[in-house]
N, C-alpha and C positions, 0 to 999 in steps of 0.2 A: 504494500500500500504506500509506503514511504517512497519506494522507487518510482512508482507510477506518478506520484505527486511531483517528484523532482523533474521527471520527464515532461509532465504537463506544464510545469512552471517554465522549463527551458523552451518548450514549443511556443508558449504564450509570449515569452520574451523575444524569441526570434521573429514571431509574427508582428509584434509591436515594432520591432526594429525595421522590418520591411515597410510597415505603414508609415513610420516616421521618415523613411528615406524616399517614399513615393513622391511627395511634393517636390523634393530636390530634383528628381529626374524630370518631373513635369515642368519645372522652372528652368531647365537647362537652356542656356542662351548661346547665341552666336556673337562673338566679340568682334567689334570693328574698331581698330585704333584710329583716332582722329587727332594727330599732332598738328597744332595750328599756332600761328604767331598771335597769341592773345595779349601780349604786352610787347613793348619795345618798338623798334623802328617800323616794323611791318604789321602793326596791329590792325590797320584798316583791312588788310587782306585776310588775316586770320579770323577776325571777328565775323566777317561775312562768310568765310568758309565754314566755321562752326555752325552758324545760323542756317546755312543751306543744307548741311548734312542732317542736323536735328529736325529741320522742317520736313525733309524727305522721309525720315523715319516715322514722324508723326502722321504724315499723309498716307504712307504705306500701311499704317495700322499697328506699328510696334512689334509685329511678328513677321518672320519670314521662314518658309518651309516648316511651319509649325513650332518654331522656337522664338523666344524673345530676342529682339535686336538690342544688344548691349553696346552703346556708344561709349568708348573710352576716350574722352576728350583730355588732351594734355597740352600744356603751354610750353612751347619751345622758346619763348621769350625773344624771338628774332635773333638769337645768338647761336653760334656753332656748337659750343660746349653743351648748352642746354638741349639742343637738338639731338646730339649724340646720346646724352643721358636718357632722354625720353624714348628714343628708338631702342636703346639697350633694354629699357624696362618693358616696352611693348613686345619686342622680339624674344628676349630671354626669359623674362618673368611671366608676363601675361600670355606669351606664346600665341599671339593673334595670327590668324591666317589672312587677315585683310587689313589694309591701312589706306586711308584717304588723307592726303596732305603730307607735308605742309605746302606752301604756295610760292613764296618768294625764292628766286633763283639761289641766293647764298645759303638759305636754310635747307633747301632741297639738296644742294651739293654736299652739305655737311652730313646729311643723313645716310648717304650712300654706303660707306663702309659698315655701319651698324646694320643696315637693312640686308646687306649681302650675307650676313652670317646665318639668317634664317630664311630669307627670301619669301616673305609673305606676299600675296598678291598686292601690288602697290599701285594705287591710282594717284597720279600727280595732276591735280587740276590747276596747275600753275607752272612756273619756271619756263621761261622762253629760251633758256640757255642751250646752245647746241653742244656744249660740253657734257650736259646731261645726256643728250642723245648719243654722243660718242661712248660714254661710259656704261650706260645701262639700256640703251635703246633696243639692243638685240635680245635682251633677256625676256623670255616668254611670260615671266611674272610681272613685268612692268607695263603699265597702261598710261598713256599720256593723253589727257583730255583738254589740251590747251595748245595754242599755236607756238611754234618756235620763232626765233628772232627773224629768220628769213621770211616767214609768213607775214610778220608785222610790216616789214619794209617793202615787200612786194606790193602789199595793199596800199601803203602810204604813197609810194612812188606812182602807182597806177592812178590813184585818185588825183594827185597833183598834176600828172601828165594830161589827164582829161580836162582839167580846169584852168591850167596856167600855161602861158607860152613857153617854149623851150629856151634854154640858155639862162634861166634864172640862177642867181648865185645863192649858194647854201652854206650856212655856218652850222657846225655840229658841236654840241657840248655833250660830253659823256663822262660818267662817273668811273672812278678807278676801282670798280668792283666787278664781280662776275657778270652783273647785268650790263653795265656800260661797255665793258671790253668785249662782250659777246655781240652786242648790237651794232657797235661802231662800224666794223667792216661790212656788214650786210647793208646798213644804211647807205654807206658810200657807194657800194656796188650797184644797188637798185636805183638810187637817184641818178647816178652817172649813166647807167644804161637807159634811163628814161629821158635823158637829154638835159639834165641839170648839171651845174658846175659847182662842185664842192670846193670852196675857196679857203676855208679855215676849219680846223678841228682842234678843240680845246678839251683837255682832260681836267676834271675837277675832283678833289678829294671828297669822299662821302662824308656827310654831316658838316660840310664847310659852311661857315656862317657868313662869309663874304665872297660873292662871286663877281664883284664889280671889276677887279683887275682883268678878268678874262672877257667881261662884257665890253670893257674899254677897247680891248684888242679887236673884238668882233665889230664894234661900231666903226672902226677905222677902215675896214674893208667893204663896208656898206652892202651887206648881203640883202637879198630879197626874202630869204627864208631862214628862220632859226629852228633847228631841230634839237630838242633837249632829251637826251637819253639818260635820264635820271629818274629816281623813284621817290615816292612819299615825301619825307621832310626835305630832301634835296629839290624835288619838284616845286615844293612850296617856296623855298628860298629863291630859286631861279625865277619863278613867276613874279614874286613880289619885287625883286630887284630890277627885273626888266621893266616892270610897270612904274616903279619909283623914278627911274632915270629916263622914262619915256624912250626906250631904245628904238631908234628909227628903222625897224624891220617890219615890213607889212604883214608877213605871215609867220605865225608862231605855232610850232607843232610839239606836242608832248606825246606820250604813249598812253598806257593804261591809267595812270594817275588822274588824267583829265576827267574821267567819269566819276571818280570817287567823291562821295559827299564830304569826306574829311578834307580833301584838297580844295573843293569848291568853297566850303565854309572858311577855310584858313586864308584863302587868297582874296575872297570877296570880289570887288569890282575888277580886280586884275585878271580874272578869268575870261573876260570878254574877248572873243576872237580866237582863243586858243583852240587848236585842232587836236583831237585824240583818236585813238584806234582801240577797238575792243571787240570781244566775242559776243556781247549781249548789250542791248540798249533798250530801256523802256520806250514803248511806242513803236516797236518794230511790227506789231500786228501779225505775228506769226501764227499759223493755224495750229490746232491741237492734234493729238494722235487719236485716231478713231478706235484703235484697239485698247488703248489705255487712257481713256479720257479723264479719269480721276488723277492718275499719276502725271500725265502730260497734257493739261488743258491748253487752250490757246494762251498766248502770252498776255493778251489783254485780261483774260479771266484770272490767270495766275498773279499778275501784277496787282489786280484789285484785291485779291485775297491776301497777298503779302502786305500791302499797304494797310489793310484793315487790321492785320495782326501786329505789325511792327511800327506803324505810324510813319513810314517813309518809303520811298521807292527802293526797289532792289538794285544792287549793282551787279557787275559781271561775275563776281565770285559767289554771290548769293545764288545766282542762276547756275553757274558752272558746277558748284559743289552739290547743289540740289540734284541736277541731272546725273552727275557722276555717281552719287549715292543710289539713286533710283536704278541705274543700270546695274550696279552691283547687287542690289536686292533682287532684281529680276533674274540675274545670272544664278544666284544662290537658289532661288525658287525653281528655276528650270533644272538645276543640278540635283534637286531633291534633298538638299541639306548641306552640311558643313564639310564638304570634300573639296579641298583647295584645287586639286588638279581638274576636277570636273567643273568647278566654278570658272577657272581660267579658260577652259575650253568653251564654255557657254558664253562668257563675256567676249571672247575673241571673235565669235561668229555672230555677235549681236547685230541686228539690223532693225532699228526702230526709227521710222520716219517721223518728222514733225515734233521734235522735242523743243524745249525753249532755246536750244543752241543750234537747231537745225536737225539734219538727219544724223542719227547715231549709228555709225558704222566704222569699225576700226580698219585702217588701211596700213600698209607698209610705206614709209616715207623714202624719198630718194637718199636721205641721210642715214637710213638704216634702222629707224625705230620700227619695231614689228607691229606695235599696236598704238596707232595715233588716230584721234578723232577731233573734230571741231577746229580745224585750222582756218576756216573762213573768218574774215574780219569785217567790221563795220567802221568806216571813217566818218567822223562827225565834227562839228564845230560848235563851241559855246556861243550862243547868240541870245542876249537878253535873258540870262539865267535859264536857258533851255538848250536842248540839243537839236541842231540842224543837220540832217543827213547829207553827206557828201558823196558816199560810195558804199555799196555798189549801185550802179544805175537803177533807177526806178522812178515811179511817179512822184515820190516825196523828196527826191534829191534837190537840194538847194545849191545855189551858186556860192562858191567860197568868197568870203568877205575879208578885205584887208583890215588890220587892226587900226582903230582910231582912238587916240588918247584925248 
């Protein structure tokens, strides 16, 4: 009798243990690392990136392939050492199979050695650096959902060629970091090929507080176009100092920073007339996807919902990281669960028309990236606190306007 009681007690304990463990199995999640620049120099990019991924998880419903979506957001602080530490944690400790981010070229470059140790599926919704393409483009685990530097300057040069006469003189200012040094040769090549004359190129230290010495040099050669290949705080400094001294250059061109709310608020009236290039712009009126209308509604519908939730318009990284995350969720769903190799295969063959960024289809680039999507660019100009479309050609395209102080 005593023996039977002991056995019964043990059986009950074992059953209770199974019951206690059941919720843990039911709550099993799929971890997605989201390392972003949530502080420091590139915070405008990282804040948008985090917002886009989290919004995608919310719209998708919080579960994929029957498991909870667990977003592991980490701040890489816009610094190389912090980026390395975060990737070490995500790859070695959390052992994530999927990572989205970071965004800025320098922080993405810093992440490469730590990523290589575990090689989770890595979606990079930023970094236009061709050095990134050279180092990891051929890796099947790497997916790039953003244009490279050559895509930027092909679009800018084409837009200017369509609207301005040939032979215009160009001055280029570029930062002494991964971004500026990558973009400078492509800017010169495509502008020269388009019939423009690059007459001066000036390098500037990142986070420089005074760009007036190089602006003085530029003023002496009397260019028609100034192209600033600098980011975030450097773009703010350049814009303000060009405006303060009323630099006599009719056409002022930036890159992605021109769309950012952070840049626009920081420079105020100095933004008038600046030209920018981006993957996404509010007011594009892109159609939605008929197969996934909830995930990829029309851009007008998505923008209205975004503004209602966040109180401001989305920028290119809100849209870019939203779409990147949605494609990953769809790939996991189609793979039937958390099998990295199956998810890679599903994402690689993804073909989803009419997302916020256009058609989602990964191609191989001439530079060797195996999985590249969304290289198309929109060129626009800031006119009276709004965006005027300059390129590609369409019914809403406006004539480029010279800067008037």
